[in-house]
Legacy VTK file of the C-alpha trace (Angstrom):
# vtk DataFile Version 3.0
C-alpha trace
ASCII
DATASET POLYDATA
POINTS 420 float
64.605 38.416 -70.151
64.008 42.008 -71.927
63.383 44.807 -70.069
59.386 45.245 -70.808
59.522 41.417 -69.424
61.009 42.733 -66.645
58.401 45.463 -66.235
55.613 43.414 -67.076
56.203 41.051 -63.741
57.221 43.726 -61.500
53.384 45.802 -62.381
52.030 41.970 -61.828
53.499 41.362 -58.217
52.358 44.516 -57.576
48.716 44.203 -58.573
49.126 40.619 -56.444
50.213 42.986 -53.449
48.170 46.005 -53.995
44.972 45.525 -56.533
44.354 41.479 -56.361
41.361 41.958 -58.644
42.950 43.116 -61.412
46.375 41.144 -61.265
47.139 39.084 -64.270
50.066 38.678 -67.505
49.372 38.476 -70.611
51.809 35.611 -72.299
51.539 37.198 -75.688
53.015 40.509 -74.675
56.006 38.680 -73.164
59.121 38.994 -76.186
60.438 35.675 -75.445
58.440 32.229 -75.379
60.748 29.907 -73.665
59.549 32.319 -70.713
56.270 31.334 -70.730
56.565 28.331 -68.601
58.506 31.120 -65.731
55.182 33.151 -66.399
52.893 30.486 -65.456
55.246 29.974 -62.397
54.922 33.072 -61.113
51.103 33.323 -62.038
50.397 30.277 -59.440
52.068 31.952 -57.000
50.612 34.821 -57.274
47.473 33.055 -57.141
48.583 31.394 -54.494
49.315 34.782 -52.329
45.850 36.703 -53.147
44.034 33.105 -51.758
46.521 33.308 -48.463
45.859 36.720 -47.998
41.883 36.466 -48.673
41.920 33.813 -46.179
44.036 35.984 -43.647
41.279 38.703 -43.749
38.213 36.661 -43.493
40.629 34.744 -40.308
40.975 38.491 -39.023
37.185 39.164 -39.504
35.822 35.987 -37.859
35.053 34.776 -40.624
35.063 30.691 -40.302
32.581 30.298 -42.938
34.156 30.787 -45.983
36.177 28.814 -48.970
39.568 27.666 -47.819
42.400 27.992 -50.686
43.299 24.936 -52.784
45.037 22.019 -51.145
48.499 22.316 -53.354
48.533 26.298 -51.419
51.637 25.290 -49.336
51.803 29.003 -48.860
48.152 28.930 -47.169
48.740 25.674 -44.919
49.550 27.292 -41.813
46.419 29.858 -41.925
44.251 26.996 -43.092
45.126 25.035 -39.613
44.820 28.209 -37.836
41.090 28.215 -39.289
40.632 24.397 -38.473
41.859 25.553 -34.689
39.504 27.963 -34.662
36.399 26.148 -35.740
36.932 23.469 -33.228
36.635 26.376 -30.738
34.065 27.530 -31.634
32.590 24.189 -31.653
33.909 24.144 -28.006
32.833 27.161 -27.332
29.045 26.518 -28.125
29.664 23.406 -26.120
30.246 25.051 -22.926
27.650 28.005 -24.043
25.368 24.311 -23.591
26.434 23.375 -20.029
29.439 21.454 -20.998
32.291 22.150 -18.792
34.124 19.062 -19.642
35.961 20.619 -22.922
39.554 21.403 -22.543
41.986 22.924 -24.889
45.718 21.257 -25.076
47.039 22.769 -28.280
47.348 26.715 -27.818
49.806 27.268 -25.374
48.917 30.108 -23.121
45.535 30.580 -24.998
44.674 27.306 -23.732
45.737 27.059 -20.230
43.577 30.800 -19.881
40.933 28.735 -21.122
40.941 26.244 -19.347
41.080 27.989 -15.962
37.547 29.836 -17.592
35.821 26.374 -17.365
37.496 25.366 -14.400
35.727 28.207 -12.934
32.282 28.400 -14.774
31.907 24.628 -13.797
32.647 25.836 -9.990
30.679 28.310 -10.345
27.797 26.471 -11.735
27.810 23.880 -9.027
27.817 26.720 -6.377
24.469 27.576 -7.942
23.474 24.193 -8.269
23.984 23.870 -4.706
22.089 27.415 -3.540
19.275 26.018 -5.541
18.885 23.292 -3.718
19.270 25.353 -0.508
16.813 27.988 -1.736
14.227 25.038 -3.256
14.243 23.546 0.599
13.931 27.026 1.625
10.707 27.739 -0.818
9.493 24.053 0.332
9.480 24.935 4.085
8.092 28.110 3.427
5.426 26.459 1.798
4.777 24.380 4.018
4.738 27.190 6.630
2.765 28.694 5.131
-0.022 25.978 4.785
0.602 25.426 8.360
-0.251 29.138 9.070
-3.656 28.959 6.860
-4.246 26.249 8.428
-4.184 28.004 11.497
-5.437 31.288 10.814
-8.722 29.989 8.687
-10.003 28.848 12.347
-9.269 32.430 13.730
-12.268 34.591 14.272
-9.611 37.674 13.958
-9.242 38.807 10.299
-5.744 38.292 9.372
-4.618 40.853 6.612
-1.285 41.123 4.626
-0.676 44.286 2.595
2.473 45.854 0.614
3.230 48.754 2.764
4.586 50.714 -0.429
1.861 49.631 -2.966
-0.903 48.561 -0.867
-0.928 45.655 -2.852
-3.051 42.693 -0.834
-0.674 40.164 0.305
-2.628 37.350 2.662
-6.180 37.438 3.909
-7.525 34.168 6.334
-11.221 34.983 5.669
-12.625 36.314 2.314
-13.381 40.291 2.496
-17.141 39.764 1.415
-17.596 37.748 4.804
-16.087 40.310 6.944
-17.649 43.710 6.140
-21.268 44.013 6.361
-21.456 46.237 2.683
-20.083 45.649 -0.716
-19.299 49.535 -0.522
-16.746 49.054 2.342
-13.984 46.893 0.730
-12.270 50.272 -1.226
-12.447 52.192 2.055
-11.530 49.691 3.814
-8.148 49.042 2.238
-7.680 52.824 1.606
-7.583 52.780 5.496
-5.244 50.207 6.088
-3.128 51.642 3.453
-2.883 54.387 4.845
-1.865 53.174 8.408
0.765 50.742 6.833
2.197 53.136 4.483
3.715 55.164 7.439
4.948 52.495 9.369
8.453 50.942 8.939
10.823 48.024 9.970
11.623 49.272 13.230
8.352 49.980 14.377
7.078 48.794 17.619
3.467 46.739 16.895
0.655 49.689 17.236
-2.628 49.357 18.323
-5.029 51.304 15.582
-9.178 51.841 16.051
-11.471 53.003 13.150
-15.252 52.693 11.378
-16.704 52.079 8.277
-19.465 53.904 7.167
-22.336 53.565 4.507
-25.909 54.843 4.179
-26.952 51.260 5.339
-24.300 50.345 7.478
-21.707 50.862 10.409
-18.898 48.762 11.444
-16.175 49.528 13.863
-13.195 47.566 14.612
-10.106 47.601 16.136
-6.334 46.528 14.289
-2.735 45.662 15.491
-0.754 46.362 13.247
2.599 44.697 12.913
5.503 45.055 10.312
6.918 42.076 9.121
9.046 40.793 5.576
6.293 38.596 3.622
8.007 36.722 1.058
10.031 39.598 -0.207
7.524 42.401 0.508
7.826 45.427 3.217
4.331 44.094 4.471
1.995 44.974 7.623
0.320 42.089 9.259
-2.855 43.286 10.325
-4.592 41.615 13.253
-8.453 43.069 12.979
-11.363 42.334 15.581
-14.826 43.286 14.293
-15.969 45.328 17.360
-19.394 46.736 16.202
-21.406 45.194 19.075
-19.622 45.701 21.979
-19.363 49.362 20.167
-23.085 49.123 19.658
-23.738 47.851 23.662
-21.460 50.921 24.957
-22.684 53.307 22.920
-26.246 52.163 24.452
-24.725 52.150 28.252
-22.981 55.963 27.152
-26.661 57.266 25.938
-28.056 56.050 28.824
-25.217 57.410 31.087
-25.893 60.743 29.003
-29.597 61.275 28.503
-32.404 62.233 30.229
-34.781 59.716 30.731
-38.048 61.428 30.830
-36.776 63.937 28.043
-34.191 62.118 25.647
-31.956 65.366 25.479
-28.788 65.193 27.693
-28.708 64.576 31.412
-26.585 66.715 34.230
-24.105 64.753 34.191
-22.947 64.998 30.594
-24.141 69.128 31.261
-21.182 69.587 33.234
-18.737 67.672 31.694
-19.411 69.601 28.265
-19.393 72.890 30.257
-16.061 71.795 31.910
-14.461 70.758 27.913
-15.558 74.192 26.495
-14.271 75.685 29.764
-10.521 74.407 29.956
-10.698 74.330 26.160
-10.885 78.065 26.064
-13.740 77.787 23.867
-16.002 80.672 22.813
-19.747 79.999 23.538
-23.389 81.220 24.911
-24.763 79.014 28.148
-28.265 79.845 28.162
-29.549 78.532 32.210
-33.568 77.865 31.784
-36.159 77.842 34.377
-39.640 76.530 33.614
-42.172 78.645 35.147
-45.426 77.051 37.561
-44.060 73.191 37.370
-44.958 72.832 41.183
-47.964 74.113 40.623
-49.183 72.012 37.277
-48.048 68.927 39.474
-50.328 70.126 42.487
-52.960 70.563 40.521
-52.848 68.818 37.590
-50.842 65.701 38.515
-46.994 64.553 37.594
-48.362 62.926 34.209
-49.235 66.439 32.984
-45.980 67.921 34.710
-43.609 65.277 32.628
-45.625 66.218 29.424
-45.004 69.849 30.425
-41.096 68.947 31.106
-40.842 67.517 27.469
-42.371 69.970 25.690
-39.936 72.425 26.878
-37.583 69.630 26.464
-38.830 69.605 22.464
-38.971 73.464 22.132
-35.307 73.850 23.005
-33.855 71.479 20.634
-35.204 74.507 18.089
-32.884 76.868 19.201
-29.978 75.515 16.920
-28.545 72.650 15.230
-25.150 73.043 17.034
-26.857 73.461 20.630
-26.520 70.922 23.092
-29.934 70.733 25.249
-29.442 69.700 28.857
-31.715 69.108 31.731
-30.281 69.517 35.098
-32.788 68.101 37.093
-37.131 69.018 37.773
-37.630 72.138 36.220
-34.047 73.495 34.970
-32.570 73.111 31.505
-28.986 74.397 30.394
-28.458 74.924 26.256
-24.263 75.484 25.218
-24.096 76.847 21.480
-20.247 77.299 20.404
-20.202 80.975 19.167
-20.293 80.518 15.520
-23.081 83.236 12.993
-25.612 83.020 15.524
-24.599 86.496 17.797
-26.910 86.906 21.384
-29.159 88.912 19.638
-30.337 86.382 17.953
-30.382 83.621 20.429
-32.004 86.201 22.529
-34.903 86.816 19.967
-35.094 82.867 19.388
-35.723 82.055 22.721
-38.407 84.566 22.800
-40.155 82.692 19.452
-40.061 79.826 21.357
-41.288 81.221 24.873
-44.536 82.228 22.541
-44.635 78.950 20.936
-44.554 77.189 24.374
-47.239 78.994 25.447
-49.596 78.678 22.578
-49.036 74.476 23.520
-50.745 74.928 27.048
-53.717 72.619 27.653
-56.826 74.363 27.694
-59.953 73.794 29.413
-63.014 73.017 27.899
-64.120 76.784 27.828
-60.924 77.146 25.172
-58.997 79.075 28.185
-55.333 77.827 29.114
-55.874 75.342 31.877
-52.533 76.647 32.903
-50.076 78.911 30.792
-46.541 76.903 29.570
-43.983 79.291 29.754
-39.940 79.359 30.825
-37.653 82.054 31.768
-33.768 82.479 31.494
-30.343 84.104 31.253
-27.808 84.141 28.719
-24.149 84.006 29.479
-22.176 85.205 26.834
-18.504 83.240 27.656
-15.191 84.259 25.708
-12.184 82.843 24.892
-10.109 84.669 27.615
-12.301 83.642 30.029
-11.219 83.187 33.623
-13.886 82.273 35.603
-15.256 78.276 36.664
-17.988 76.425 35.624
-20.156 77.203 39.001
-19.450 81.065 38.507
-20.646 80.837 35.002
-23.661 79.054 36.010
-24.489 81.632 39.046
-24.356 84.598 36.640
-26.771 82.522 34.006
-29.010 81.692 37.402
-29.474 85.262 38.359
-29.956 86.585 34.894
-32.750 83.913 34.763
-34.190 85.443 37.840
-34.085 88.798 36.541
-35.571 87.845 33.457
-38.608 85.741 35.903
-39.049 88.734 37.927
-39.830 91.093 34.735
-42.145 88.581 33.374
-44.283 87.528 36.326
-47.300 89.111 35.446
-48.091 87.059 32.042
-48.020 83.889 34.675
-50.768 84.822 36.431
-53.141 81.937 36.678
LINES 1 421
420 0 1 2 3 4 5 6 7 8 9 10 11 12 13 14 15 16 17 18 19 20 21 22 23 24 25 26 27 28 29 30 31 32 33 34 35 36 37 38 39 40 41 42 43 44 45 46 47 48 49 50 51 52 53 54 55 56 57 58 59 60 61 62 63 64 65 66 67 68 69 70 71 72 73 74 75 76 77 78 79 80 81 82 83 84 85 86 87 88 89 90 91 92 93 94 95 96 97 98 99 100 101 102 103 104 105 106 107 108 109 110 111 112 113 114 115 116 117 118 119 120 121 122 123 124 125 126 127 128 129 130 131 132 133 134 135 136 137 138 139 140 141 142 143 144 145 146 147 148 149 150 151 152 153 154 155 156 157 158 159 160 161 162 163 164 165 166 167 168 169 170 171 172 173 174 175 176 177 178 179 180 181 182 183 184 185 186 187 188 189 190 191 192 193 194 195 196 197 198 199 200 201 202 203 204 205 206 207 208 209 210 211 212 213 214 215 216 217 218 219 220 221 222 223 224 225 226 227 228 229 230 231 232 233 234 235 236 237 238 239 240 241 242 243 244 245 246 247 248 249 250 251 252 253 254 255 256 257 258 259 260 261 262 263 264 265 266 267 268 269 270 271 272 273 274 275 276 277 278 279 280 281 282 283 284 285 286 287 288 289 290 291 292 293 294 295 296 297 298 299 300 301 302 303 304 305 306 307 308 309 310 311 312 313 314 315 316 317 318 319 320 321 322 323 324 325 326 327 328 329 330 331 332 333 334 335 336 337 338 339 340 341 342 343 344 345 346 347 348 349 350 351 352 353 354 355 356 357 358 359 360 361 362 363 364 365 366 367 368 369 370 371 372 373 374 375 376 377 378 379 380 381 382 383 384 385 386 387 388 389 390 391 392 393 394 395 396 397 398 399 400 401 402 403 404 405 406 407 408 409 410 411 412 413 414 415 416 417 418 419
């Protein structure tokens, strides 16, 4: 074999290892035709190496769906056996992924031990999961049964029970439809906004608490009392609201309150309310004006013209005094005496005095007249004004006494105007 032939073989084997795509031997280049059979054997060996190397590369990349070397390639036999094993393991893995935990591997040593242990753990986890699922299913069935019983019970209750998520305001349950409870369709948004304001301030540790609220529109008014209970409701942080419509009782209360605080003859506040309000202003350190009003000549009118005319005279004074200010609280203390309380605002003492003088003239103009056109008597009133500051230390009796003295000073100063 010549050096030239050796160089050809060496170059081929190098290409087989490093440049397999260009590896080849031109038989005609060999110096001795007797070596061609040997050359063909070398070529066959090179092809086996290239096929084996290609299969090894595919396996290293996890590529199993590839063409395998020729069956005569004994050099690739171990890799083909590995390929077959990996294909089978891939199938087994797919079976496990589909839930077949009976798969086992018994032909790969340590890998088999680890694989089989993993399958056993997966099987145990599935068993535990199935047990937990059954337990949860039974729990859900019990909850559904309890919820059905709860709804049956609450649907027959007069109280309105509303469950809302205290974090989002989501409505979770109500035993009566909203439209069946609220007096106006416009109340729904207002109602749930109020509920959410109460609910968002509660935590699971809070004690139940009682709240009162009202819903108001141009055409309707409703009053409610409500108990709030923080609870867990189907995995929600919720608040159970037990709501009672107390509109009828509230309206009755207000009617009785009006009866207790209103003067039956005039419709203005009575002495009871006036004294409570004066006490509230004094103790609350509020700045206000107190006006003490005394009707002039009421006894004379009662004696001469009768009590019906006297009552009308009293009503006319009450109507006049209500025009002092929209902020004024007019109270009839009894008989011919009135008290007016006004919290300090932009209206000062001089403004009040001038307003009272104007109203006094209007009162006089409303006097009853005789057939000859002259007044039967002059309707008139005398008043005294006391300004009370925030730092006041006088009690209500002292304030009334000062106002009473100023009223009498005014009455004496205007005595001639009242001559019949």
